[in-house]
Every structure is written in C-alpha cells, then in structure tokens.
Backbone as CSV, one residue per row, in Angstrom:
resi,resn,N_x,N_y,N_z,CA_x,CA_y,CA_z,C_x,C_y,C_z
1,UNK,-78.318,56.561,159.134,-78.978,55.386,158.633,-79.353,54.503,159.822
2,UNK,-80.568,54.102,159.877,-81.030,53.247,160.965,-81.001,51.795,160.525
3,UNK,-80.616,50.953,161.422,-80.546,49.526,161.158,-81.649,48.811,161.918
4,UNK,-82.070,47.668,161.432,-83.063,46.899,162.190,-82.527,46.552,163.578
5,UNK,-83.424,46.415,164.507,-83.058,46.162,165.899,-82.190,44.923,166.051
6,UNK,-82.450,43.887,165.292,-81.690,42.651,165.461,-80.242,42.784,164.982
7,UNK,-79.934,43.825,164.203,-78.566,44.018,163.727,-77.764,44.962,164.613
8,UNK,-78.406,45.656,165.519,-77.689,46.595,166.380,-76.867,45.845,167.414
9,UNK,-75.738,46.432,167.743,-74.871,45.828,168.758,-75.534,45.948,170.121
10,UNK,-75.381,44.947,170.970,-75.973,45.033,172.311,-75.259,46.099,173.145
11,UNK,-75.986,46.692,174.063,-75.382,47.696,174.940,-74.388,47.032,175.885
12,UNK,-73.281,47.719,176.090,-72.256,47.197,176.989,-72.708,47.387,178.435
13,UNK,-72.384,46.443,179.274,-72.735,46.503,180.681,-71.453,46.750,181.472
14,UNK,-71.376,47.912,182.098,-70.182,48.283,182.857,-70.432,48.253,184.361
15,UNK,-71.437,47.512,184.799,-71.774,47.486,186.221,-70.639,46.887,187.056
16,UNK,-69.793,46.064,186.457,-68.695,45.457,187.208,-67.599,46.474,187.546
17,UNK,-67.675,47.675,186.986,-66.667,48.701,187.246,-67.081,49.679,188.347
18,UNK,-68.202,49.436,189.004,-68.692,50.378,190.010,-67.700,50.598,191.138
19,UNK,-67.015,49.576,191.595,-66.086,49.727,192.704,-64.704,50.188,192.293
20,UNK,-64.503,50.427,191.009,-63.175,50.788,190.515,-62.697,52.125,191.063
21,UNK,-63.575,53.103,191.125,-63.179,54.415,191.627,-62.715,54.325,193.071
22,UNK,-63.409,53.546,193.884,-63.015,53.374,195.279,-61.635,52.740,195.365
23,UNK,-61.396,51.727,194.542,-60.093,51.055,194.595,-58.965,51.985,194.178
24,UNK,-59.201,52.827,193.159,-58.169,53.780,192.741,-57.918,54.816,193.825
25,UNK,-58.990,55.299,194.458,-58.827,56.287,195.524,-58.084,55.675,196.700
26,UNK,-58.373,54.424,196.976,-57.750,53.757,198.109,-56.254,53.530,197.871
27,UNK,-55.866,53.234,196.626,-54.461,52.959,196.335,-53.676,54.213,195.953
28,UNK,-54.346,55.354,195.797,-53.648,56.591,195.459,-53.465,56.804,193.974
29,UNK,-54.020,55.940,193.135,-53.866,56.090,191.698,-54.826,57.102,191.097
30,UNK,-55.779,57.588,191.869,-56.747,58.546,191.348,-56.066,59.856,190.958
31,UNK,-54.967,60.204,191.613,-54.259,61.443,191.290,-53.772,61.441,189.847
32,UNK,-53.411,60.284,189.312,-52.968,60.206,187.924,-54.092,60.618,186.988
33,UNK,-55.307,60.217,187.292,-56.433,60.557,186.435,-56.804,62.024,186.564
34,UNK,-56.610,62.616,187.723,-56.898,64.038,187.876,-55.960,64.858,186.999
35,UNK,-54.722,64.427,186.863,-53.777,65.120,185.981,-54.229,64.992,184.527
36,UNK,-54.742,63.823,184.162,-55.213,63.630,182.798,-56.488,64.423,182.511
37,UNK,-57.291,64.665,183.530,-58.515,65.445,183.324,-58.181,66.865,182.885
38,UNK,-57.045,67.390,183.327,-56.643,68.736,182.926,-56.457,68.826,181.416
39,UNK,-56.054,67.734,180.801,-55.790,67.770,179.369,-57.065,67.853,178.546
40,UNK,-58.199,67.456,179.095,-59.443,67.468,178.335,-60.213,68.773,178.476
41,UNK,-59.746,69.667,179.323,-60.420,70.952,179.498,-59.820,71.979,178.543
42,UNK,-60.616,72.969,178.167,-60.162,73.982,177.219,-58.971,74.754,177.772
43,UNK,-59.027,75.178,179.008,-57.938,75.935,179.620,-57.167,75.084,180.621
44,UNK,-57.111,73.779,180.408,-56.486,72.882,181.368,-54.980,72.969,181.399
45,UNK,-54.343,73.108,180.228,-52.887,73.173,180.141,-52.468,74.403,179.348
46,UNK,-51.402,75.042,179.776,-50.813,76.114,178.973,-50.033,75.466,177.833
47,UNK,-49.701,76.210,176.780,-48.907,75.618,175.692,-47.574,75.041,176.174
48,UNK,-46.941,75.688,177.142,-45.678,75.188,177.664,-45.883,73.850,178.390
49,UNK,-46.954,73.763,179.175,-47.253,72.516,179.869,-47.611,71.408,178.885
50,UNK,-48.332,71.771,177.808,-48.733,70.785,176.820,-47.511,70.170,176.140
51,UNK,-46.538,71.007,175.765,-45.357,70.510,175.063,-44.463,69.659,175.953
52,UNK,-44.515,69.870,177.251,-43.689,69.065,178.149,-44.480,67.946,178.828
53,UNK,-45.765,67.808,178.506,-46.612,66.782,179.102,-46.184,65.418,178.580
54,UNK,-46.068,64.450,179.470,-45.540,63.137,179.113,-46.293,62.446,177.995
55,UNK,-47.621,62.482,178.027,-48.408,61.811,176.989,-48.189,62.458,175.631
56,UNK,-48.035,63.779,175.605,-47.771,64.477,174.347,-46.433,64.048,173.774
57,UNK,-45.425,64.000,174.608,-44.089,63.604,174.135,-44.063,62.158,173.674
58,UNK,-44.754,61.277,174.401,-44.791,59.866,173.979,-45.469,59.712,172.622
59,UNK,-46.586,60.411,172.440,-47.300,60.344,171.164,-46.440,60.872,170.031
60,UNK,-45.774,61.980,170.252,-44.913,62.558,169.227,-43.747,61.632,168.900
61,UNK,-43.152,61.032,169.915,-42.042,60.102,169.674,-42.504,58.869,168.896
62,UNK,-43.700,58.353,169.221,-44.233,57.199,168.491,-44.524,57.565,167.037
63,UNK,-45.042,58.757,166.800,-45.337,59.195,165.446,-44.045,59.332,164.631
64,UNK,-43.029,59.924,165.215,-41.752,60.084,164.505,-41.126,58.723,164.229
65,UNK,-41.172,57.812,165.192,-40.634,56.464,164.987,-41.390,55.745,163.870
66,UNK,-42.716,55.923,163.816,-43.512,55.288,162.756,-43.147,55.848,161.388
67,UNK,-42.834,57.134,161.317,-42.414,57.730,160.039,-41.098,57.114,159.569
68,UNK,-40.156,56.942,160.502,-38.887,56.309,160.136,-39.090,54.852,159.721
69,UNK,-39.977,54.142,160.411,-40.270,52.754,160.040,-40.878,52.682,158.640
70,UNK,-41.794,53.598,158.343,-42.409,53.626,157.016,-41.364,53.950,155.950
71,UNK,-40.473,54.881,156.240,-39.399,55.193,155.289,-38.537,53.970,155.019
72,UNK,-38.240,53.186,156.041,-37.424,51.983,155.868,-38.146,50.945,155.016
73,UNK,-39.449,50.797,155.206,-40.222,49.840,154.411,-40.215,50.249,152.938
74,UNK,-40.446,51.531,152.683,-40.453,52.029,151.301,-39.075,51.889,150.684
75,UNK,-38.044,52.231,151.451,-36.674,52.102,150.946,-36.360,50.655,150.590
76,UNK,-36.703,49.721,151.468,-36.418,48.309,151.206,-37.224,47.775,150.031
77,UNK,-38.399,48.331,149.788,-39.203,47.897,148.655,-38.603,48.395,147.335
78,UNK,-38.218,49.690,147.327,-37.697,50.285,146.094,-36.241,49.931,145.829
79,UNK,-35.463,49.815,146.877,-34.027,49.512,146.736,-33.718,48.332,147.648
80,UNK,-33.932,47.123,147.177,-33.675,45.955,148.030,-32.211,45.877,148.436
81,UNK,-31.970,45.333,149.611,-30.609,45.167,150.129,-29.941,44.038,149.358
82,UNK,-28.829,44.308,148.675,-28.187,43.248,147.893,-27.539,42.182,148.763
83,UNK,-27.251,42.493,150.040,-26.608,41.525,150.931,-27.615,40.616,151.631
84,UNK,-28.903,40.983,151.590,-29.918,40.153,152.254,-30.222,38.942,151.383
85,UNK,-30.405,37.812,152.006,-30.618,36.559,151.292,-31.979,36.467,150.771
C-alpha cells in the first residue's frame, strides 16, 4: 500500500556515524563486531559454537526468565497471596 508523500517518514541521516568505524578500529573494539559477523553468515558458526555463543545463551536465559515471570503473574492473578495486603 502506498501512502501520500506527506505521510511518509523522513529518511534517516546517518552521516554523523562516518567516523565511527575509525574510532572502533583505533580502540580495538572492531574485533567484537567481526565475531558477530560470523553469526549472520550461513556457515559462520557450527552448531556447537552456536550453542556456546554468548549472545545465544543470554537470549535463551532471558526467554526462560520471562517464562517464569509470566507464570508468576498468572499464578498471582488466579491464586492471590492471602498474606499480601
């Protein structure tokens, strides 16, 4: 669906980020991004590397924690704590 020109969002201007790559290379932080680039390639990580990759473990831990939080909300809704004021 096409929208009239006046309703379209303006294009973002990222020209202020031009020197960012140089600053990362200069400080040594570019190596972190090279490791992350491996994750976006089809053959970048083996299954063993994927399961032990830090971002994968963090995401999985956050998902499991969210499931427990949701269970607690549902439990408190259906079975209110009689000791809570």
